[in-house]
N, C-alpha and C positions, 0 to 999 in steps of 0.2 A: 982497286980495291972499293973503294966506294961507290963506284958506277955499279959496278958487280951486286953490292948491297941495295943501293937504290933500286936497282932492276929488280932482284928477288924480292923486295919487301913488297914493291906495287904489284908484281904478279901475284903473289902468296896473297894478299889482300883482295884482290880481284878473284881469285879461286875461293877463298872465305865467301865472300859475297855471295859468287855465284852457288855454291854449296847450299848457302841457308837460305837463298830463294826458290831453289830446287827443293828444298825438305817441307817448303809452306804446305799446310793441307789444302788451302783454297786453289791451289795453283790448276787441279784438275776440273775443278766446279765452276760452270759459266752462268750466272743468274740469268734468267729470261727476263725481258721486259716486264713481265707481267708482278713479278716477286717485289719489287721496290715502287711500281707504279700506286700512287693511291687510287681507288675506285671513287668515279664522279657518279654521282647521283644514287648511290646505294647505299643501304646503311649496311652497318658492319655486322655480320651473325653473330647471333646470342648464345 
């Protein structure tokens, strides 16, 4: 009984974690290297 409970609990938590990770809005966006890299030698646009 306890073994089935432990297996069910751990698998349920893994399913919950996978579900929450797949629902993230930034999952389908891949930032390009230009998005985060600071510009060298240029002034920011005003």
